[in-house]
N, C-alpha and C positions, 0 to 999 in steps of 0.2 A: 557642529563640527566644521572646521575650516575646509572649504571646498578644494583649495589649491593644494593643501598638504594635511590630510587627515591624521597623519602620524604624530604631529605636534600635539594635537588635542588628545589623541589616544595615550600618548606618553604622560601627559598631565593627569590623566584619569587612571593610570595603571594602579591596580590594588597593591597594597604593601607586600602581599605574599601570594604565591601561586595557590595557596590553600584557602584564601579568603572566599567568602560566599559569592562574591561577584566576579571571581577570577575567570570562571568558565565563560561567562558572557563577554568579558573583556577579551579573552583569547579568541573567541569567535569573531569579534569585531576586528581584531588586528589581523587575523587570517584573511578575512574578506578584503580588508584594505590592501594587504600584501598582493593578493592575486589580481585585484583591480590595477594595482601599480605595475605588475608584471605584464598584464595585457596592454597597458598604455605605453610601456617602454620607458617609464620615468623612475627607475629604481634609485637614481642618484638623489632624489628628493627624500628617500626613506631610510637609507642604510644607516646614517648616523643616529637617527631616532631609535631604530631597532637595536642598534648596538647598545644604547643606554638601557633599553628595556631588558636586554639579555644580561647586562651587568647586575640589574636589580634582581632578576630571577635566574641565577646561574645554573640551576638544576632543571630548568624548564626546557626539555629536549625539543619539544615542538617549536618553541620560540627560536631556538638556535637553528633549527631546520629552515624556518621561514627566513631567517637572517641570511643563511647560506644561499638560498634561492635569489634573494635580492642582490647579494654581493656578486654572484655569478653574472646576473643580468647587467650589473654595473661594471663588469669586466675586472673585478678585483678577485682574481681566481685563487691566489694564495690565501687571502683572508676567507674566501668562501670555503676552501678545503678545511681550514681550521675550524670554521663554524660548523661544517658538516660533521667533523670529528666530535665536537662538543655536543652534537645532537644525538650521540650514541644513547641507546636505551640502557639505563642503569642495570636492568636485569640481565641483558644479553651482551652488553658492551658493543652492540652492533649498530652502526650508523645506517642511514638510508643507503642501501647498497647501490641503487641505481645512480643517485646523485654523486656518491663518492666515486663510483667507477667513472662517471663522465668527467668529473673534475680532475681525477688523476690522469685520465687520457688527455684532456685538454691542456694540462700543465706539463705533459711530456714524461709522466711517471709510468711505471709498469701498472697496467690496469686490467689485463686479461682475467686474472683470478677474481677481481672484483666484479667484472661483468658476468662471469660465470655464477658468482654468488647471487647477483641481482636477478639473473635469469631463473634461478631456482624459485624465486618468489613470483616471477611473471614470465613463465616459459613461452607465452605467445606474443610477447612484445617484440615486434620486428626491429624497432630502433635499438633495443638491447642486443639483438642478434647481430645487427650490423656493427654495433660498437664492439662487441666481443670479437668478431672477425677482424675488424680493423686493428684492435689492440694486439691480437695474436700476430698479425702481419708486422706491426711496428716492433714487436719484440723478437722478430726473427723466426717466427713459427709460421711461415707462409703456407706450408703444406697443411698444417692443422687449420689455418684460416679458411683455405679453399674447401677442405673436407667438411668443416662446420657449415659453411654457407650452402654447399651442395646438399647436405642432409636436410637443412632447414627449408630450402626451396622445394625439395622433393616431398617433404611433409606438409607443405603449404602451397599446393598448386595454384591457388588464386593470388599468391603474393607475386604479382607480375614484376614489381620494381626490384624484387630480390634477384631475378635473373639478370637484370641489367647490372646490378651491383656485383653479382658473381662474375660476369664477363669482364667488368671493369677491373675488379680485383685481380683476376687472372692476368689481364694485360699488364697491370702494374708490377706483378710479381714475375713477369716473363714467362708465364705459362700459356698454353694454347687455349684461347677463348672461343675459337671458331665453332666448336661443337655444342657449346652450352645452350644457346637458343634453339639450335636444330633438335637437340634431344628433348628439350622442353616442349616444343611444338609437336613432336612425334607422340609424346605422352598426352598432350592436351590439344588435339587437332581442332577442337571447336572453340578455342579462345582467340577471338579476334584481337583482344587487348594485348595478348602476348605477342602476336605477330606484328602489331603496330609498334610495340616496344622494341622489338628486334629491328624493325625498319629504322626507327629513330636512332638506335644505338649505332647502326651502320652508317646512317647519314651524318652523325657527329664525327665519324671516322672519315667521311667523304669517300666511302667505298661504294661508289655508285653502281657498279655491276652487281655486287652482292645485294645491295638495297633494292635494285630493280627486280632481281630474281625473287626476293622475299615478297615484294609487293605483287608481282604477277601470280605467285602461288596463293597469296591471300585472296586475290580477286577471283581466282578460280574456285576457291573454297566458299567465299561469302558473297560474291557478286559485287556490284558497284555501290557499296555503302558510301555515305557522305564522307566518313573519315578516310576511307581508301581513296576516294576521288581527290580529296585535298592533299593526301600524301603523294599521289601521283603528280599533281600539279607542282608540288614543292620539288619533287625529284627532277621533273623536266626543267624547272627554272634553275635550280641550284647546280645541276650537272652541266648546264650550258646548252642543253638540247633546245631550249625554248627562246634563245636569244633573238630569233627572227619571228617570234609570236607575241607581239605587244599586247594582244587581247587574251593571253593565256588564262588569266584569272577572272575574266569577265563573268563566268558562271557563278562565282562565289564573291563577287564584288560587294554584296550587301552584308556579308558576314563580318561582324566587328571584332572577331577574335584577334588579339594582339599579335600572336604568332603568325597567323595568316596575313595580317596587315604588314608585318615586317617582311615577309616573303614577297608581298606585292610591291613594297617600296624597293627592295633590292632588284626585283625583276624590271620595274620601270626604269631604274637607273641603267641596267644592262641594255635596255632597249632605247636608250638615249632620250628618255622622257622625264627629265628632272622636275618639270612642272607638275606632272601627274604624281611622281613620287612625293613631292613636297606636300601636295594636297592630302594624300593618304597619311603621311606622317603627322601633319598638323592636327588631323582629326583625333590623334591619340594623345595629344599633349595634356588633355584634361583627365586622363585615365591614370591608374597606378603604373601603367607600363611606359610612361613618358620617357624614362631614362633610356629605353631601347631606341627611341626615335630621334632624340636630339642630335646624336652623331650623324645620322643620315640627313637631317635637315641641314646641317653644316655643309655636307657635300652638295645637296641640291642648291642651296643658296650660292655656294661658290661657283657652281656650273652656270647658274643663271645671272651671275654678276650682281647679286643682291647684297647690299651692305649689311644685312642682318648676319651674314656669316662672320664678319669681323666683330660685330656686336656680341655674338655668341662665343667665339673662340678666343679672341684677344691674346694671341700667343706671346706677344712681347710683355704683357702685363701679368698673365696668369701662369706662365711657366717660370718657375724660380728654382734656383739652386742654393744650397747651403752646405758648408763643410762641417761634419760632426766630429767631435772628439771621441774616437772609439779605438779600442784595441782590436783592429781588424784582423790581425794574425790569429788571435785567440778565437775570435768570433768565426773566422773562416774554418778553423779546425772543427769547431762544434757543428757548423752548418754542413760540412762535408760528411760528418757522421750520420746526418739525418737524411741524406740523399740515398735512400735504399731502393727506390723504385727502378724497375728496368725500362720503363717507358712513361711518358706523361699521360695524364687523363685524356680521354678521347676528344674533349671539346676545349682543351687548353690551347693557348697561343704558342706554347713551347715547341720548337723544332730543333732536333739535335741536342737534346738535353733532358733534364728531369726537374720536377717541381716537388717540394715537400708537401706532406699531408699535415692535417691538423693546424689550428691557429698558432702560428709560430710565436707571436709576441705574447702569448699567454703562458709560455713555458717557464719553468722554474729556475733554469740555470742563471747564474749571475751575469754572464755575458749577454744573455737576452734581456735581462732586467735593465742593465745599463743602456743597452741599445734602445729599449723601449722608452726609457726616461728621456734620452736625447731626442728621439723621434717626436715624442709628445710635445716637448718644448718647441721644436722646429715647426710643428703643425700649428701650435698656438700662435707663433709669430707670423706664419703665413696667413692665417685667418684674420689676425689683427690688422694686417696690411692690405686686406682686400678693399676694393672700393665700396662706397655706401650701398645699401640694399637697392636693388632694382626690380620692379615688378616684372614677373614673367621669366626672369633669367634663372636657369637651373643652378648656377653657382651662387649667385648673389641674392636671390629671393628666398632665403632660408634663414631660420634662426642660426645662431653662431656660438651657443654656449655648450651644447651637448656633443663633445668631440669623442666619438667612440669608433672602434675599428669594425669594419664590415668583413675583414679577412686579412690574413697576413701569411706570408710564405717566403720560401727561398727558391731561386732558380739557379741551376748549374748548367751552363752551356759549354760544350767542347767544340772540337774542330767542325767548322761550318755551321755551328749552332746559332740560332737567332730566335727572336719572337716574331710571329706573323702579325700583321696589322690587326689591331683590336681596340676595344674600349672596355670600360668597367661599369656595366649597368647597375651593379649593386652599390656603387660608391658615389661619393660626392667629391672627394679629393683622392687622387691616386699618386703613385710614387715609384721611384726606383732609387735604391741605395746600393752602390757598388762596394763590395767587400773584398774581392780579389780579382785581379786582371792579369792576363798573360803578359809575359815580358815582351813578346812580339805578336801583337794582336793582328798585324797586317797593315797595309798602307791605309791611311785615313781615307774614308771614314769607317773602316772595318770596326765593328763593335759599338759604333755610336748609337745613341738613342735618337730616333727621328719622330717628328710630330707633323701630322697633317697629311701624310700620304694616304690615299684611299686604298681600300682592299683591292689587291690586284685582280681578283676574279670578277670585279665589276667592270673592268675595262675603261676606267675613267682617266682622263689626262689632267691631273691636278698636281701642281708643284708642292712639295712639302713646305711647311711653314719654317721649321727650324731643325737643326741637327746639333746635338750636344755630345761632346767627347766625354767618355766616362772617366772618372777619377776615383781612386779608392777613398772611401769615407765621404764621398759627395752624395748628398741627397737631392733628388729632383722631385719637385712637387708640381702637380698640374691638375686641371679639372678632369674628372672621370669621364666626361663626355668627349674628350679630345682623342682623336685617332692617333695611335702611336705604334711603333714597331722598333726593332733593332736591326742593324745591318750585320750580316754574318761575320763572326770572328774567323780569321784565317786558320788559327790553330790555338791550342792552349785552353785554359779554363777562365771563363767569365762567371764569377759567383756574385749573386746579388740577393738582396733582401727587398721585399716589396710589401705594400699593404694598401688597403683602401680605408678611407674614413667614411663612415656611413652618413647619409643625409641627417643633419641634426633634427632632433624632435622637440627641442625647446631652446 
């Protein structure tokens, strides 16, 4: 069997009929190959072959189901939903309810009833519970979504992540989230994991007084555990209390945890020790967490006058704009209808606005499909124009064939709204596409996109690389490692679409 693509060999050996004596063995082989491909993230190598296999066996529901899984992984969601429908059991006419529910949700269709059906078959599946609640909220049934997640967390006291989701969902829906963790801790006073989850949720909100109180209460209950000690160091550093304590993290300096290392890098920068920060960051470049540290190395090298900062960022070469042929008026109307949240997620960069949920560019509406096609063409052009591969460079030292989205969303900013300085650790290439702009955004550079300014809370004096004026239908592409933010709009609506391209796998 061909090692690079076993599906070609399997297709050549497919029995003439699903009723053949060797059909069961062949089906087992194709299933094993499918799940190996899903684990490797290389579905693009298999979808065409499985499509041919399905055409030969049109009534083989299991084969259509495998095809749907591969199509979803390949981000062909409409085709995946069609394949999932073909996977319906002839006796019941019911497709895999979990897969169908997820595909309907991801393509922007009503999915709450489908999640409810899926949960009948797997009532303990917490991913389905979250999906059901998210679908209810998306369909305007926010109270039902909150009631569902409250019931399910009460029934599953050890589902710690469920409380964070409950609090986040309440925040998005404009409900009071303050009592959710408090009530859970009262019911489960011996769960240190629950208290740490509460602390981290508050830390993402940067509500340091509340986070400090939760941590103090946890320490009284459990003593100085290693996890609580690290949480306390993080709070002292990130709240600004430790700016005069350069050795704050010395007791845990040997701990290689990436999250802790990132806190140490940020603290060293606050304490005016970019050389120490760079050493910590560079030690993480050989780990899966490298994307978290490249942006901070840029800051370190710029502060140290190291030429590697320009080697890494290359703002003149790597930041590019292109104007797309889009019906932005129609697209804007659709996007506005999707901005139903009352507040952004706790750890998003959005200030004074909202961000949509679900992967935007997988939706079924023709306005989205047209925008996606234009975006994908622009990304292909951007990648084709990149310099030759360079060893060690996070943008250039990767394959360039597998261009897939790591996320896509819309942001709607209003009066004084802006993006805080941030990067995109899950991405390889990031973006901003302006769909609607206010008639009077304010005096320039109000509303502009800015690159290279450091996070203000680090107290660094570095000049931004570039500022780009927004223009309707203009797409800006740039490396995901590059710091960026927007300057607040004076008034009106700034509506944008954004996405990340994930690091290619082949």
